[in-house]
Residue, then its C-alpha position, 0 to 999 in steps of 0.5 A: x501500500x503506496x499512500x497518495x494523499x491525506x486528508x489531516x489539515x496542513x498547516x505548514x508547507x512541508x519545504x522541510x519534508x522536500x529538502x529532505x528528499x532533496x539531500x537523500x536523493x542527493x547523497x545517494x548520487x555522491x556517494x551510493x552509485x557506482x558506474x557497472x562498467x568501470x574501465x581500468x583508469x577507474x578502479x582507485x576512483x571506484x574503492x574510494x566510492x565503494x569506501x564512502x559508502x562504508x565510512x558513511x554506512x553504519x558499521x556494527x562492532x564498530x563505535x563511530x558516531x557519524x554513522x548514528x546519522x549519516x546512515x539515515x541518507x545512505x541507500x544501497x539503490x535506486x528503488x531502495x530511494x524511492x521506495x523510501x523517498x515515497x513514504x517519506x513524501x507522505x508521512x511528512x505532511x503530517x508531521x511538519x504539516x502540524x510543527x513547522x520546518x524547525x521542529x519537523x528537522x529536528x523530529x527527524x534527525x533526533x530520531x534518525x541519530x538514537x536509533x543509529x545510536x541504539x543499533x551500533x551500541x547493540x551491535x556490541x553485545x548481539x552478534x551483527x556483522x556488515x552495514x546497516x543503511x536507509x532511512x527505513x528506520x527514521x520514515x517509520x519513525x515518522x509513521x510513529x507520530x503519524x499514529x500519536x497525531x492523527x488516527x483519526x485521519x486517513x490515507x488515499x491509499x494504491x494499492x498493487x496485486x496480480x497485475x491489477x491495482x486500485x485506490x482505497x481510503x484507510x486510517x492513518x491508526x490502521x494503515x499504522x498498524x497493518x505495517x507494524x504488524x507485518x514487520x513483526x510477522x516477517x522478523x518473526x518467521x526470520x527467527x529474529x535474527x537482524x534484519x530490516x524488518x527489526x530496522x523499522x520497528x525499532x525506528x517506531x518504538x524509538x519515536x511513539x515515546x516522544x510523539x506522545x510526550x509531545x502530545x501530552x505536554x502541549x507541544x503540539x496541538x493536535x486538535x483534539x484528533x490525538x489519539x488519547x482523545x481517539x482511545x477516550x472518545x473524544x475525538x476533536x474535544x481535548x484541544x488546547x484550544x477548544x478548551x481555552x474557547x470554551x472557557x472564554x465562551x462560559x465565563x462570557x456566558x455567566x458575566x453576561x447574566x450575572x448583568x441580567x441579574x443586576x437588571x432585572x434586580x426591583x428599582x435597578x437603574x436601567x428596567x428597559x429591556x435590552x434591544x442588541x441590534x442585529x450587527x451585536x446579535x449577529x456578532x453573539x452568534x459568531x461567537x457560538x460557530x466558534x465555540x462550535x466547532x471548537x467542540x466538535x459541533x460541525x452541523x451546529x455550527x453551519x445551522x448558527x451561520x445560515x441562522x445568522x446569513x437568514x438575519x443578517x444577510x451582510x454577515x458572512x463565514x470568515x474563510x478558517x470557520x468554513x474551512x475548519x467546517x467542512x473538513x470537520x464534515x468532511x470527516x464525519x462523511x457528512x457529505x450533504x452538508x458539506x458539499x454546499x459549503x465548498x461550493x460556498x468556498x470556493x466562490x467566496x475565497x480565494x486561497x486554497x480554491x483549485x483543492x477544494x474543488x479537486x475533493x468536490x469532484x473525487x467526492x462526487x466521483x466517490x458517490x457515482x456522480x460523474x456527470x455531475x463532475x464533468x458538468x461542472x470541469x466543463x463549465x470551468x474557466x481553464x485559462x485561470x489554473x496551471x498547467x499542472x492544475x490543469x491536467x489534473x482536471x483531465x484527469x478527473x474528467x477522464x476518469x468521469x467518463x470513463x465510470x460513464x463509459x462503464x454503464x453508471x447509473x447516477x441518481x441524484x444531481 
């Protein structure tokens, strides 16, 4: 299973993830590629290249601290490199997306270095021989962070088996559990000997305590979608942000009740009932919208905003509130409520427009509505999009046409 995309919220661009991929490719080209045919006068260069690979990979039975880090950037061949980089991109998007560039790089390099330290020290005790190289252990460490921070989010994965393939969605928790169980099973079949499976398990086990500690200590806010909230059944409600917002809202409500009580006392000045202006009423309702979003009550947030719009046509969604509500509804698979809001977001805001349009089209295709998707695509002005975006739209259009050609019956518009 190869992750293609995720619905986990991304708050930081993947500069660090892309940079790590570039460094891995550069190190492979500089230190790991050995020519197949080597002229006689180049044998010395070949020997020097091999020496560099040995110097930078993790040597068992030795004590070379620089190798604790450098082994994570060495790879055996192109297949080894490319497969690792695909998973690095998928997992890095989620982890870096939550903590940003500097903390992401610190996490990645720390996990890789600790793994190298434990492995090389362990080789003095256990009868291991040879070298270890590759980013797999650090990448499995990132998978542990994904499981701890976004278990209820999903990967869209590509599967290939017996010459056939396709895509499906799987939760991050189920994805991580599957791969950890697979590695443990293969490791046991091999008699618990030194193997790549052991290295993967080691990377995962090293990273998981750090990932859990960052959640518990408040060093990352997963908005109540972390594994603790997931397992306790309070997903979306244990966020530090949500708790602060709810506390402020409760304080405002208590203050308002206290003021009203003072006004209603006999002999108190200002017995005339206070009438709120439409703008003041809209402000109160918008605060309730935010409170509903923070509490994970996304359907309620949508209804409250609709109420605001009926009373005050000029008062519209803020982009942040609308985006968070759409995301929450999609997680709850409330497509009936989310789709109109997605259309509103596309019409109202430039930011995230292409991503929102692409997601909307994918939902229609998933719901067996290819004609709806194709009609929408035909109405787009392609001059407003980049060539890569147009190519993605064309791919979705081709998929819709294929569904129609295969006789998909569309029941709703």
